[in-house]
C-alpha positions, 0 to 999 in steps of 0.5 A: 045349190042343187046339181041338175042332171042334163043342164050343163050343155042344154041351154034350151032346157032352161026355163024362161025365168032361168034365161032371164036370170042369166041374161040380166046377171051376165050383163051386170057382170060384164058391164056393171055398174049399170042402171036398170033402164040400161039393163031393160034396153039391152035385154029387151025386158020391161023396166018393171020386170027388170026391177023385180029381178034386181030386187030379188038379187039384192035380197040374195046378196048377189048384187048391190045398189048404190051410186048415181049415174049422170042424169040428162034431166030429172032424178038421177038413176041409181046403178047396180053392180055384182057383189063379186066377192060374195061367192067364189068358184073353183076351176080345174084343168086336169089335163092341160096339155099344150105345145109348151108343156103338160100341166094341171091348173087350179083357179079360184075366181070371184063371181066376175071370173077374176082370178083370186088365186092359182096353182099350177103343177106338172101333170102326172101320167098315171091311172085315173085313181092317181089323177083323182088324188092329184085333183083333190090335192089341188083343191086342198092347196087352193083352199089353203091359199090366202084370200080363199074362204071355203064358205064362199066356194059354191062349186067346182068346174073340172075340165079334162081331155077325153070323152066325158059322161056328164051325168056320171062324172067319168072320163070314158075315153082319153088321149093315148099318152095322157089321162087314161080311160076310167069309169071312176067318177071324179065329179062324185068323189069331189062332191063327197069329199068337199061338199061342193057341186061340181061339173065335168066337161071336155077341156076344149069345150070348156076352153071355148066357153071360157073364151066366150065368157071372158074374151069375146063380146057378149053378143057373139053366139057361134064360136069354134075353139081350135085346140091346136090340131087335136080337137075343138070346142063348139059354141052354138047359139051361146051354148056349149055343144057336146053332141049325143055322147059328149064327143063332139069336136073331134077333128080327126077320124078313128083310123084302123090300126092295122094294114088297112090303115096303110092302104087308105092313109094316103087318101085321107091324110088331111083328116089325120091329126098332126098334134098340138105342135102341128107336127113341126117338131118331128119334121124339124128333127127329120130334116136335120137328122136325115137331110142335114138341113141348115137352120137357126132352130138348133141355136134356140134349143142349144143344139140339143134336138131332144130338147126341141119344142115348138117354142124354139121353132116359133122363136127361130121363125120370128128371128127370120129362119127360113125353114121355121117360117116355111114349116109354120106356113105349111102347118097353118095350111094343113090346119086351115083346111080342117078349119075351112071344113068346120067353117062350112059346117057350122058357119061360126062368127069366130074361130079361136086358135088356142092350145099354145100354137097361137103364140106364133102370131101372124106367122101362123094366123095369116097363112091360116086365114088365107087357107080358110078363105081359099077352101071355105065357101065364100059366104061363111068365109066372109063372115068368120073372124079367126083370132088367137086365144086370149086366155092362154094357159088359163082357158080351160080352168077359167071356162070350168069356173065360168060353168059354175058361175053360169049355174049360180046365175041361172038359179038365182 
């Protein structure tokens, strides 16, 4: 499989043949076994064209034909299905940071995107060279797992936090406390070491693509994935959007780190990030230490504030703790204002809330939805649905794997 520069995000550059490949194979992946007639009806391609494409996929081993669908009269139509296990792909999340921990996740999936095996490790905070070494070890470990045939692996998708140079495969910028900026090509080293085609992308963007491919209806085209309050992934007309330099999706400003910041911060605080935990942990610590506020939250962290996580706050809120409930609502309002801005700007059908904070459920989502309805214009606010992420900690890795699957389908 050839690596094609500039193709991961640029769906509009696909040829007519490539677009038809993806439309047909993605429909079979999601809805197979399915008849050629039904494929023709859904894709709006004539039956002869569909049959020609299907015959080509059969020759290549991507799909198989067999079985009969119930007939309404006349000859029973045969159905086609994806040969799920004919090829495997790898998805890596090299910077999975959520409100419950910091991890690296590696998956092997079949062509349908079903997980064959998974490895999860603590993410190291070190130089990019060390991160690359860890990613190679992660791939090695996946390849040794039962049920994984190296000869079936057709590519690797790599999701990582930071600003990505898709062509060079480098991380040019990154979170202050996470993976450091580097010009070393993860993509190139993986391809050289294992011989697999590889794709590298921003973690929020891949999480958005994973949700679209595995958790949302096929006809949903415009999606915003909120990586809590640290960034977002954008899907426009079914395609991942990364912007001119690969940094699209940031929901914060680059504020001056000097006295100028102190002068302007009060006026732009709504644009400053509150973090994956929406700033809840630091707020609780401050209220308990400085204001001696009484709360059940302490019980959930065994009275050890140093061990406090947003998970404990969510548990306390679900148990009825007033402070925890109020803090979640305040966090939802702050995040909701940012989402309202994005809803006005992009007019999405779906906003997915991920990064771990979605585990708060309705305690977070209901005030968040109210805030978006209040601050967004009526037309886009009436259209958008705000839902929790469905893929959990696997969202980035599954999205990365899905990018490889999409490439296989496009090139079929």
